[in-house]
TORVO-727783 format. One record per residue (C-alpha): x, y, z; chain; residue number from 1; residue in three letters. Coordinates in Angstrom, 3 decimals. Layout:
// residues N
REC      east     north        up  chaine  num  residu
REC         X         Y         Z       A  NUM     ALA
...
// end
This chain:
// residues 244
REC      east     north        up  chaine  num  residu
REC   -45.913   -26.974    12.363       A    1     MET
REC   -46.912   -24.302    10.482       A    2     THR
REC   -45.451   -22.252    13.376       A    3     GLN
REC   -42.066   -24.550    13.136       A    4     LEU
REC   -41.710   -24.547     9.977       A    5     LYS
REC   -41.613   -20.554     9.416       A    6     SER
REC   -38.942   -20.089    12.037       A    7     LYS
REC   -36.489   -22.682    10.781       A    8     TRP
REC   -37.539   -20.352     6.581       A    9     ILE
REC   -36.745   -16.936     8.356       A   10     ALA
REC   -33.328   -18.928    10.499       A   11     LEU
REC   -31.164   -19.735     6.883       A   12     VAL
REC   -31.088   -15.783     5.482       A   13     PRO
REC   -28.915   -14.959     8.953       A   14     ALA
REC   -27.290   -18.584     8.890       A   15     ALA
REC   -25.490   -17.990     5.431       A   16     LEU
REC   -25.197   -14.268     5.829       A   17     ALA
REC   -23.399   -14.959     8.789       A   18     ALA
REC   -21.634   -18.406     6.712       A   19     MET
REC   -20.232   -16.154     4.325       A   20     LEU
REC   -19.154   -13.762     6.379       A   21     ALA
REC   -16.801   -16.434     7.578       A   22     SER
REC   -15.834   -17.501     4.567       A   23     GLN
REC   -11.858   -16.252     2.846       A   24     PRO
REC   -12.626   -14.195    -0.038       A   25     THR
REC   -11.113   -13.605    -3.263       A   26     GLN
REC    -8.242   -10.542    -4.163       A   27     ALA
REC    -9.923    -7.406    -4.166       A   28     GLU
REC    -8.205    -4.008    -5.246       A   29     LEU
REC   -10.692    -1.514    -3.561       A   30     LEU
REC   -10.564     2.916    -3.398       A   31     GLU
REC   -11.657     4.100    -0.833       A   32     LYS
REC   -12.329     7.916     1.025       A   33     THR
REC   -11.453     8.562     4.966       A   34     LYS
REC   -11.670    11.786     6.474       A   35     LYS
REC    -8.966    12.688     8.518       A   36     VAL
REC    -9.654    16.410    10.156       A   37     GLY
REC   -10.893    18.427     7.163       A   38     LYS
REC    -8.567    16.775     5.189       A   39     THR
REC   -10.523    13.936     2.274       A   40     THR
REC    -7.883    11.414     2.383       A   41     VAL
REC    -8.314     8.763    -1.330       A   42     GLN
REC    -6.772     5.594    -1.187       A   43     TYR
REC    -7.055     1.475    -2.725       A   44     LYS
REC    -6.008    -1.278    -0.580       A   45     VAL
REC    -4.877    -4.581    -1.933       A   46     VAL
REC    -7.056    -7.353     0.310       A   47     LEU
REC    -4.651   -10.870    -0.379       A   48     PRO
REC    -6.607   -14.095    -1.646       A   49     ASN
REC    -7.641   -16.027     1.250       A   50     GLY
REC    -7.941   -12.236     2.800       A   51     TYR
REC   -10.059   -13.686     5.929       A   52     GLU
REC   -11.437    -9.515     7.993       A   53     THR
REC   -10.408   -11.610    12.157       A   54     GLY
REC    -6.805   -12.346    10.570       A   55     LYS
REC    -3.689   -10.214    10.763       A   56     ALA
REC    -2.339    -9.449     8.247       A   57     TYR
REC     1.350    -7.958     7.235       A   58     PRO
REC     0.793    -4.301     5.499       A   59     GLY
REC     3.066    -2.487     3.987       A   60     ILE
REC     1.561     1.724     3.106       A   61     LEU
REC     3.406     2.761    -0.108       A   62     VAL
REC     2.776     5.836    -1.465       A   63     PHE
REC     3.436     6.572    -5.884       A   64     GLY
REC     5.818     9.177    -8.053       A   65     GLY
REC     5.704    12.177    -9.523       A   66     GLY
REC     2.787    13.781    -7.769       A   67     PRO
REC     0.831    11.060    -5.823       A   68     GLN
REC    -2.337    11.662    -7.261       A   69     THR
REC    -4.097     8.487    -7.491       A   70     MET
REC    -2.822     7.276   -11.721       A   71     ASN
REC     0.717     6.811    -9.855       A   72     THR
REC    -0.546     4.812    -6.922       A   73     VAL
REC    -2.224     2.709    -9.382       A   74     ASP
REC     1.176     2.455   -11.227       A   75     GLY
REC     3.428     1.461    -8.942       A   76     THR
REC     0.432    -0.911    -7.023       A   77     LEU
REC    -0.014    -2.423   -10.930       A   78     ASN
REC     3.977    -1.916   -11.513       A   79     ARG
REC     5.346    -3.547    -7.672       A   80     ASN
REC     2.826    -4.314    -5.412       A   81     PHE
REC    -0.072    -5.494    -6.578       A   82     ARG
REC     0.151    -9.175    -7.448       A   83     ALA
REC     2.956   -10.228    -4.566       A   84     GLU
REC     0.798    -9.043    -1.931       A   85     ALA
REC    -1.948   -10.692    -2.757       A   86     GLU
REC     0.542   -13.915    -3.372       A   87     LYS
REC     2.207   -13.793    -0.704       A   88     ARG
REC    -0.428   -12.506     1.641       A   89     GLY
REC    -0.018    -9.270     2.575       A   90     TYR
REC    -2.505    -6.180     2.769       A   91     ILE
REC    -1.367    -3.077     0.669       A   92     VAL
REC    -2.689     0.148     1.778       A   93     ILE
REC    -1.326     3.505    -0.566       A   94     ALA
REC    -2.928     6.513    -0.354       A   95     PRO
REC    -3.606     9.771    -2.607       A   96     ALA
REC    -0.954    13.022    -2.009       A   97     ALA
REC    -3.930    15.364     0.359       A   98     PRO
REC    -5.402    18.614    -1.423       A   99     ASP
REC    -1.427    17.684    -3.589       A  100     GLY
REC     0.534    18.141    -0.976       A  101     GLU
REC     2.955    15.650    -1.678       A  102     LEU
REC     3.595    13.557     1.143       A  103     PHE
REC     7.385    14.868     2.395       A  104     PHE
REC     5.612    18.038     2.545       A  105     GLU
REC     2.307    19.303     3.451       A  106     ASP
REC     1.097    16.190     2.803       A  107     GLY
REC     1.958    14.482     5.441       A  108     ALA
REC    -0.623    15.773     8.647       A  109     ARG
REC    -2.795    13.138     7.647       A  110     ILE
REC    -0.444    11.094     9.419       A  111     PHE
REC    -0.328     9.449    12.419       A  112     PRO
REC    -4.789    10.162    12.327       A  113     GLU
REC    -5.160     8.033     9.343       A  114     PHE
REC    -2.284     5.144     9.962       A  115     LEU
REC    -4.402     5.138    13.340       A  116     LYS
REC    -8.434     4.882    11.033       A  117     LEU
REC    -6.455     1.763     9.215       A  118     MET
REC    -5.642    -0.052    12.090       A  119     LEU
REC    -9.140     0.002    13.189       A  120     ALA
REC   -10.565    -0.824     9.761       A  121     ASP
REC    -7.650    -3.566     8.843       A  122     TYR
REC    -6.101    -5.987    11.461       A  123     LYS
REC    -2.430    -5.179    11.362       A  124     ILE
REC     0.720    -6.951    12.393       A  125     GLN
REC     1.934    -5.720    15.517       A  126     ASP
REC    -0.053    -2.949    15.081       A  127     ASN
REC     3.597    -1.902    12.345       A  128     LYS
REC     3.254    -1.743     8.569       A  129     PHE
REC     6.906    -1.580     7.040       A  130     HIS
REC     6.717     1.753     4.342       A  131     ILE
REC     7.866     1.795     0.932       A  132     ALA
REC     7.805     3.872    -2.751       A  133     GLY
REC     9.900     4.845    -5.204       A  134     PRO
REC    11.554     8.178    -5.812       A  135     SER
REC     9.419    10.634    -4.915       A  136     ASN
REC     7.701     8.343    -2.605       A  137     GLY
REC    10.297     6.780    -1.418       A  138     GLY
REC    11.709     9.956    -0.076       A  139     ILE
REC     7.974    10.553     1.550       A  140     ALA
REC     8.624     6.645     3.044       A  141     ALA
REC    11.427     8.221     5.208       A  142     PHE
REC     9.755    11.744     5.717       A  143     HIS
REC     7.029     9.731     7.227       A  144     VAL
REC     8.430     7.155     9.481       A  145     ALA
REC    10.545     9.292    10.556       A  146     ALA
REC     7.897    11.507    11.849       A  147     GLN
REC     6.191     8.435    12.946       A  148     ASN
REC     8.484     5.910    13.973       A  149     PRO
REC     6.528     3.987    15.906       A  150     ASP
REC     4.376     2.398    13.405       A  151     TYR
REC     6.901     1.217    10.707       A  152     PHE
REC     9.444    -1.364    10.703       A  153     LEU
REC    10.852    -1.099     7.918       A  154     SER
REC    11.807     1.809     4.660       A  155     ILE
REC    12.279     0.362     1.287       A  156     THR
REC    13.303     3.283    -1.311       A  157     ALA
REC    13.724     2.656    -5.372       A  158     PHE
REC    15.185     4.927    -4.941       A  159     PRO
REC    14.949     7.115    -2.004       A  160     GLY
REC    16.520     9.215     0.806       A  161     TYR
REC    16.630    11.260     3.568       A  162     MET
REC    14.357    15.145     3.132       A  163     TRP
REC    16.535    17.522     4.236       A  164     GLN
REC    18.788    14.966     6.463       A  165     PRO
REC    19.888    15.451    10.000       A  166     SER
REC    20.852    13.010    12.803       A  167     GLN
REC    17.588    13.450    14.619       A  168     SER
REC    15.256    12.144    11.808       A  169     LYS
REC    18.159     8.999    11.005       A  170     LEU
REC    18.970     8.432    14.693       A  171     GLN
REC    14.872     8.359    13.977       A  172     ALA
REC    14.171     5.553    11.340       A  173     ILE
REC    17.109     3.156    13.356       A  174     SER
REC    15.921     0.662    14.593       A  175     LYS
REC    14.010    -0.724    11.273       A  176     MET
REC    15.006    -2.541     8.840       A  177     CYS
REC    16.229     0.353     5.779       A  178     VAL
REC    16.003    -0.624     2.214       A  179     PHE
REC    17.570     1.372    -0.909       A  180     MET
REC    17.490     0.624    -4.003       A  181     TYR
REC    19.059     2.784    -7.133       A  182     VAL
REC    19.591     2.873   -10.609       A  183     GLY
REC    23.163     2.871   -12.077       A  184     GLU
REC    22.466     5.645   -14.684       A  185     ASN
REC    20.448     7.040   -12.587       A  186     ASP
REC    20.691    10.871   -12.125       A  187     GLU
REC    20.661    14.097    -9.468       A  188     TYR
REC    21.590    13.378    -5.979       A  189     MET
REC    20.650     9.470    -5.472       A  190     TRP
REC    23.866     7.792    -5.452       A  191     HIS
REC    25.781    10.217    -2.674       A  192     PRO
REC    22.860    10.731    -0.865       A  193     GLU
REC    21.074     7.806    -0.495       A  194     MET
REC    25.171     6.185     0.640       A  195     GLN
REC    25.953     8.475     2.833       A  196     ARG
REC    22.353     7.722     5.229       A  197     GLU
REC    22.764     3.943     4.352       A  198     ALA
REC    26.306     4.011     5.421       A  199     GLU
REC    25.532     6.056     8.644       A  200     TRP
REC    22.455     3.966     9.491       A  201     LEU
REC    24.667     0.561     9.003       A  202     HIS
REC    27.593     2.888    11.289       A  203     SER
REC    24.875     2.237    14.081       A  204     LYS
REC    23.723    -1.150    13.984       A  205     GLY
REC    20.745    -0.280    11.565       A  206     THR
REC    20.302    -3.173     8.848       A  207     VAL
REC    20.742    -0.601     6.547       A  208     ALA
REC    21.029    -2.156     2.395       A  209     ARG
REC    22.303     0.024    -0.242       A  210     TYR
REC    21.736    -1.721    -3.938       A  211     THR
REC    23.248     0.067    -7.064       A  212     VAL
REC    20.759    -1.547    -9.749       A  213     GLU
REC    22.700    -2.727   -12.366       A  214     LYS
REC    22.361    -0.806   -16.564       A  215     GLY
REC    19.309     0.977   -14.293       A  216     GLN
REC    17.860     4.168   -15.598       A  217     PRO
REC    15.721     6.457   -12.643       A  218     HIS
REC    12.449     3.338   -13.053       A  219     ARG
REC    13.891     0.306   -11.643       A  220     LEU
REC    12.922    -2.852   -13.940       A  221     ASP
REC    14.309    -5.289   -11.214       A  222     THR
REC    11.666    -4.719    -8.895       A  223     LEU
REC     8.809    -4.373   -11.844       A  224     ALA
REC     6.666    -7.632   -12.089       A  225     GLY
REC     7.835   -11.006   -11.418       A  226     ASP
REC    11.714    -9.231   -10.117       A  227     HIS
REC     8.993    -7.819    -7.568       A  228     ALA
REC     9.719   -10.758    -5.004       A  229     VAL
REC    12.816    -8.925    -4.453       A  230     ARG
REC    10.539    -6.225    -2.400       A  231     LEU
REC     9.070    -8.322    -0.494       A  232     PHE
REC    11.657   -10.822     0.563       A  233     ASP
REC    12.946    -6.763     2.080       A  234     GLY
REC     9.349    -7.557     3.567       A  235     PHE
REC    10.008   -10.225     5.630       A  236     ALA
REC    13.823   -10.387     6.172       A  237     ALA
REC    12.836    -7.911     9.168       A  238     THR
REC    11.401   -10.602    10.631       A  239     LYS
REC    15.192   -11.624    11.178       A  240     SER
REC    15.462    -8.546    12.911       A  241     GLY
REC    16.810    -5.195    11.553       A  242     CYS
REC    20.115    -4.647    14.038       A  243     SER
REC    23.054    -6.168    14.167       A  244     LYS
// end
């Protein structure tokens, strides 16, 4: 009797651990690092409410604006992505620029290896991400997607356009859905370049939307906070296809 009792007691921790491992978890924001070749990449991961390890979720690769540091990553996640991702069931992965090198410049060298590592760590639906970001993050989204088209379903830039555009780069993203937003009162060259690229993509049969946000400056309040639902409505719309 004593021997049987001791065996039962020994099994309890293992059974409990297995049960806990299978339980959905609360939403989390994780800060991590990953070695990509000789480069150490810092990144954050938003996990949805009720996250289950073995379940496939839609995934978003997000870039911050400006210098694309971890501070800008935090700001972009909190302003535009985290709350809605947790609620709708998305995994969001947001790296900071490695060694301070922007993702539409030398920072792009971590791809596609970084994407492969993320797909090994997280089960992403169809092994393809949406890619998104504001300002420099939007430019980076276009750039990285054009270099690695097999990994992406859609591009969302608010604002953003193709860095050093060419027909071959635009052709590379022509099978993705493209959503472009720019403030009515924004300056620089955002308006003409974004409109030009949207029209070219549209002419090739791509679902490409160019939206001018009325009364908005460079930083768009119309896509932040509760209005971030509009970004996620775009991601969801890709299920209907990205070609007209």
